[in-house]
C-alpha positions as CSV (number, residue, x, y, z in Angstrom):
1,M,94.2,83.1,94.0
2,G,93.7,86.8,93.2
3,N,93.0,89.7,95.5
4,N,89.2,90.1,95.5
5,T,88.9,93.0,98.0
6,S,87.3,96.1,96.6
7,P,88.8,99.6,97.1
8,L,85.8,100.5,99.3
9,E,86.5,97.6,101.7
10,S,90.1,98.8,102.0
11,L,89.0,102.3,102.6
12,A,86.5,101.2,105.2
13,A,89.2,99.1,107.0
14,F,91.6,102.1,107.0
15,T,88.9,104.4,108.3
16,I,88.0,102.0,111.1
17,A,91.7,101.7,112.1
18,F,92.2,105.5,111.9
19,V,89.2,106.3,114.1
20,A,90.2,103.6,116.6
21,G,93.6,105.2,116.9
22,I,92.0,108.6,117.4
23,V,89.7,107.3,120.2
24,T,92.6,105.5,121.8
25,T,94.8,108.6,121.8
26,A,92.0,110.7,123.3
27,A,91.3,108.2,126.0
28,L,94.9,107.8,126.9
29,S,95.4,111.5,127.0
30,G,92.4,112.0,129.2
31,Y,93.6,109.2,131.5
32,I,97.1,110.7,131.8
33,S,95.6,114.2,132.7
34,W,93.3,112.5,135.2
35,V,96.3,110.7,136.8
36,K,98.3,114.0,137.0
37,K,95.4,115.8,138.5
38,S,94.9,113.0,141.1
39,K,98.6,113.1,142.0
40,S,98.6,116.8,142.5
41,E,95.7,116.6,145.0
42,V,97.6,114.2,147.2
C-alpha cells in the first residue's frame, strides 16, 4: 500500500496542530498569570 495523502492534507494537519499548540500555550500562560494574581491578593 502506498501513501495516498496529498501535500495539502499534510499541510492542513500541521497547521491544525500548530494552531492548537499556540492556543494551548496562550491559555496556559493566562491561567498561570491568573493564579499568580490570585495568590498575591491573599
